N, C-alpha and C positions, 0 to 999 in steps of 0.2 A: 074741377073735376081731375084736369091735369095736376093739379099741386097733390092731392088726394093720393092718384096712382102712382105719383113720382116718390111720394112721401114715402108709400108703401113699397116701392121699387127701392130705395136706400133702405129702407129697414131691410128688405130681403136681402139684399147686397153687404151689408153689417153683419145679417145672423148666418150668414153662405162663408164669409172672412175669418168672425169669430169659429166657427164651428170646423173650419178647414184648419187655421193655429190651433186650436184644441187638441185637432188629430193628430197632428204635425209634432205636437208637443210631446201628445199620448205615448207616439209610436218612440220619439226620440228617448224620451226617460226609458222604455221598455226595453229598446237597442242596448242604450247603457246598462240599464240593469242586468239585462244577460250578458253583457263583455266582462261586468266587475263580477258576477259567476263564473264563468268562463275562466279568468283569471286569479280568483279566490280559487277555484278547483285545479288550478296546473299546480299553483303553486304546492297545495298539499300533494298534490303529485309529487312534485317538484323534489322535495325535500329527505323525501325518507326513500327515493331514488337514490338522489344524492349523495345519502349515509351507506347505503347500502352499496353502490358502484365506487365508493370511496374504501369499501373496504374489501374489496373484491380485487381489483388491481393493485394495492402494492403485494398483499400476499402470493397472489398468480406472480409478479413481476422477481418476488423475493423466494419463492422457492425454486422460479426459473432458473435465477442468478445461483442460489445455494448449487443446486443439484447437475449445474453446470460447472462449481470451481473446485479447484482442491483440494480444496479443506475436506470436502465429503467425502474424500477416500481415506482420511487419515485420521479425522479427530472423532473421536465418538458424538461430540458437543453440538457437532456443525451437524449431525444427520438427525440426531433428534429434534435441533431445531427447526429443521425442514421438515420433518414430520411430524412439530405440531402446530404448521401451517394446516393441518388436515381441517380443523376445526374455523375455522376464521375461513374458507374458501369454504366450505359445507353451509356457512351459515349463512353467507353472505349471497351464494350462490340459490339457495332455498327463496332471500328472501326477494331478490330478482324472480325471481322466475314466480314467482306471486304477483310481485311490482310492475313486471313489463317495460315498456311495450314491448310485442312481440319480436323484434327486430334482436332488443336488447337480450330479452332473454335469450334466443337463439348464440348470440354471442359469449351469453355467461357458459351456455350447456358446453360448446367448442373448450371453455376457458375450464369449466368443470372438467370433462374426460379427459382432458390432454395433463392436467394435473393428478388424475388420478392413475394416469400412464409412470407417471414421475415418480408419485407414491410406487408404486408398483415396485419400479425402478429399485430404488430407495431400500424397500422392502428386502429385494434378491441383495441387494447389497449388504444389508445391516446381517443379514440370514448366512452369508460370505465371511462378512467380521469373523460373528459370532462361533465359526464354525469352526473345525478342530485345527486351523491352521492350514489346510494344506495352501499348496499355492497350483493355481490350474491356471494358468496364464492365459488361457481359450477364454476361460469365463471372464474373467477380468477384462479383458479385450472386448468382449459382447459384452457386459455391462455400463463401459466406459464408452464403449460406444451407441448403446443404446439408451444411456441416463443425458449424453449431451444431443444427439436426436430430439429425445422427448422434450429435455430441458427448451429449445429452440423450436417447438413447435405451439410447446406451451407458452414462449416469450409471444409470439408475434400472432396466437391466438387471445391475448391479454390487450396488445397493440390494438390488435379488430373489434376487441370488447370495447376500450376504452373511446374507439374513435364512433361508434354502436352511441356509448352512455354519452359522450359531448352531443351530436346527432338529439336523442333523445329529450336532454334536460335544456336544449336550445328551443325543441318544440314548445312553441305559444298556446297550439291547441285551437289556433285561428285557420290552420293550414287545408283545415279539412274542407273549410265551407266557399 
Protein backbone atom coordinates (compact mmCIF):
# COMPACT_ATOMS: atom_id res chain seq x y z
CA UNK A 1 0.00 0.00 0.00
CA UNK A 2 2.90 2.33 0.67
CA UNK A 3 4.05 1.92 -2.92
CA UNK A 4 0.58 2.84 -4.19
CA UNK A 5 0.46 5.99 -2.05
CA UNK A 6 3.95 6.91 -3.15
CA UNK A 7 2.96 6.45 -6.81
CA UNK A 8 -0.17 8.57 -6.36
CA UNK A 9 1.84 11.21 -4.45
CA UNK A 10 4.48 11.23 -7.17
CA UNK A 11 1.81 11.59 -9.84
CA UNK A 12 0.25 14.46 -7.92
CA UNK A 13 3.61 16.22 -7.62
CA UNK A 14 4.21 15.79 -11.35
CA UNK A 15 0.67 17.06 -12.11
CA UNK A 16 1.08 20.10 -9.87
CA UNK A 17 4.50 20.87 -11.35
CA UNK A 18 3.12 20.52 -14.87
CA UNK A 19 0.14 22.73 -14.04
CA UNK A 20 2.47 25.33 -12.45
CA UNK A 21 4.78 25.27 -15.44
CA UNK A 22 1.85 25.66 -17.82
CA UNK A 23 0.46 28.54 -15.75
CA UNK A 24 3.82 30.30 -15.73
CA UNK A 25 4.25 29.78 -19.46
CA UNK A 26 0.78 31.17 -20.13
CA UNK A 27 1.46 34.18 -17.91
CA UNK A 28 4.80 34.82 -19.64
CA UNK A 29 3.18 34.57 -23.08
CA UNK A 30 0.45 36.99 -22.03
CA UNK A 31 2.99 39.47 -20.64
CA UNK A 32 5.06 39.18 -23.80
CA UNK A 33 1.99 39.71 -26.00
CA UNK A 34 0.98 42.78 -23.96
CA UNK A 35 4.48 44.24 -24.26
CA UNK A 36 4.43 43.64 -28.01
CA UNK A 37 1.02 45.29 -28.37
CA UNK A 38 2.18 48.28 -26.28
CA UNK A 39 5.32 48.58 -28.36
CA UNK A 40 3.39 48.48 -31.65
CA UNK A 41 0.91 51.02 -30.32
CA UNK A 42 3.77 53.36 -29.37
CA UNK A 43 5.29 52.99 -32.84
CA UNK A 44 1.94 53.83 -34.43
CA UNK A 45 1.71 56.95 -32.27
CA UNK A 46 5.35 57.95 -32.63
CA UNK A 47 5.51 58.20 -36.44
CA UNK A 48 2.64 60.71 -36.94
CA UNK A 49 3.93 62.69 -33.97
CA UNK A 50 7.44 62.74 -35.42
CA UNK A 51 6.09 64.03 -38.73
CA UNK A 52 3.97 66.75 -37.11
CA UNK A 53 6.79 67.81 -34.77
CA UNK A 54 9.16 67.78 -37.74
CA UNK A 55 6.96 70.33 -39.54
CA UNK A 56 6.39 72.74 -36.66
CA UNK A 57 9.98 73.05 -35.46
CA UNK A 58 11.59 74.16 -38.75
CA UNK A 59 8.63 76.38 -39.73
CA UNK A 60 8.69 78.10 -36.33
CA UNK A 61 12.46 78.59 -36.38
CA UNK A 62 12.39 79.85 -39.95
CA UNK A 63 9.69 82.37 -39.08
CA UNK A 64 11.63 83.55 -36.04
CA UNK A 65 14.81 83.95 -38.09
CA UNK A 66 13.02 85.76 -40.93
CA UNK A 67 11.25 88.16 -38.57
CA UNK A 68 14.49 89.03 -36.79
CA UNK A 69 16.45 89.49 -40.00
CA UNK A 70 17.20 92.78 -41.75
CA UNK A 71 15.83 91.59 -45.10
CA UNK A 72 12.31 91.64 -43.71
CA UNK A 73 12.48 95.45 -43.82
CA UNK A 74 13.72 95.89 -47.34
CA UNK A 75 12.54 92.93 -49.41
CA UNK A 76 8.91 92.22 -50.21
CA UNK A 77 9.87 88.61 -50.95
CA UNK A 78 11.29 88.12 -47.43
CA UNK A 79 7.99 89.29 -45.91
CA UNK A 80 5.97 87.10 -48.29
CA UNK A 81 8.06 84.05 -47.47
CA UNK A 82 7.65 84.69 -43.75
CA UNK A 83 3.89 85.13 -44.10
CA UNK A 84 3.65 81.93 -46.17
CA UNK A 85 4.82 79.99 -43.10
CA UNK A 86 1.40 80.50 -41.53
CA UNK A 87 0.00 77.47 -43.39
CA UNK A 88 2.60 74.94 -42.23
CA UNK A 89 2.46 76.29 -38.67
CA UNK A 90 -1.34 76.06 -38.56
CA UNK A 91 -1.39 72.56 -40.04
CA UNK A 92 1.29 71.10 -37.80
CA UNK A 93 -0.09 72.81 -34.70
CA UNK A 94 -3.50 71.27 -35.36
CA UNK A 95 -1.97 67.82 -35.87
CA UNK A 96 0.02 68.10 -32.65
CA UNK A 97 -2.98 69.29 -30.66
CA UNK A 98 -4.79 66.12 -31.78
CA UNK A 99 -1.86 63.70 -31.48
CA UNK A 100 -0.50 64.93 -28.14
CA UNK A 101 0.75 64.05 -25.65
CA UNK A 102 -0.50 66.91 -23.47
CA UNK A 103 2.93 68.35 -22.56
CA UNK A 104 3.97 68.51 -26.23
CA UNK A 105 0.59 69.93 -27.26
CA UNK A 106 0.91 72.60 -24.59
CA UNK A 107 4.32 73.62 -25.89
CA UNK A 108 2.96 73.62 -29.45
CA UNK A 109 0.23 76.03 -28.32
CA UNK A 110 2.95 78.43 -27.17
CA UNK A 111 4.67 78.20 -30.56
CA UNK A 112 1.34 78.80 -32.30
CA UNK A 113 0.53 81.79 -30.09
CA UNK A 114 3.93 83.47 -30.54
CA UNK A 115 3.88 82.75 -34.28
CA UNK A 116 0.61 84.66 -34.49
CA UNK A 117 2.15 87.59 -32.64
CA UNK A 118 4.98 87.60 -35.19
CA UNK A 119 2.45 87.37 -38.05
CA UNK A 120 0.53 90.33 -36.60
CA UNK A 121 3.71 92.42 -36.51
CA UNK A 122 4.61 91.34 -40.03
CA UNK A 123 1.18 92.43 -41.27
CA UNK A 124 1.68 95.78 -39.56
CA UNK A 125 5.04 96.10 -41.28
CA UNK A 126 3.50 95.09 -44.60
CA UNK A 127 0.79 97.74 -44.15
CA UNK A 128 3.40 100.37 -43.29
CA UNK A 129 5.51 99.52 -46.35
CA UNK A 130 2.43 99.64 -48.60
CA UNK A 131 1.22 102.92 -47.10
CA UNK A 132 1.68 106.29 -48.71
CA UNK A 133 5.37 106.31 -47.90
CA UNK A 134 5.30 108.50 -44.83
CA UNK A 135 8.34 108.22 -42.65
CA UNK A 136 7.26 107.65 -39.09
CA UNK A 137 10.39 106.91 -37.09
CA UNK A 138 8.43 106.15 -33.93
CA UNK A 139 6.33 103.56 -35.76
CA UNK A 140 9.39 102.02 -37.40
CA UNK A 141 11.22 101.84 -34.07
CA UNK A 142 8.19 100.29 -32.38
CA UNK A 143 7.73 97.76 -35.19
CA UNK A 144 11.42 96.84 -35.08
CA UNK A 145 11.33 96.36 -31.32
CA UNK A 146 8.08 94.38 -31.50
CA UNK A 147 9.42 92.11 -34.25
CA UNK A 148 12.68 91.49 -32.39
CA UNK A 149 10.90 90.74 -29.12
CA UNK A 150 8.23 88.52 -30.65
CA UNK A 151 10.73 86.62 -32.81
CA UNK A 152 12.88 85.94 -29.72
CA UNK A 153 9.83 84.67 -27.80
CA UNK A 154 8.92 82.49 -30.77
CA UNK A 155 12.46 81.10 -30.95
CA UNK A 156 12.36 80.30 -27.22
CA UNK A 157 8.95 78.64 -27.60
CA UNK A 158 10.20 76.53 -30.51
CA UNK A 159 13.22 75.40 -28.47
CA UNK A 160 10.96 74.51 -25.52
CA UNK A 161 8.66 72.62 -27.88
CA UNK A 162 11.65 70.80 -29.35
CA UNK A 163 12.59 69.55 -25.88
CA UNK A 164 8.98 68.48 -25.18
CA UNK A 165 8.87 66.70 -28.54
CA UNK A 166 12.06 64.78 -27.74
CA UNK A 167 10.58 63.62 -24.44
CA UNK A 168 7.35 62.60 -26.15
CA UNK A 169 9.17 60.63 -28.83
CA UNK A 170 11.46 58.91 -26.33
CA UNK A 171 8.55 57.73 -24.18
CA UNK A 172 8.04 53.99 -24.44
CA UNK A 173 4.68 53.81 -22.73
CA UNK A 174 6.10 51.59 -20.02
CA UNK A 175 6.95 54.46 -17.66
CA UNK A 176 3.42 54.66 -16.26
CA UNK A 177 3.29 51.05 -15.05
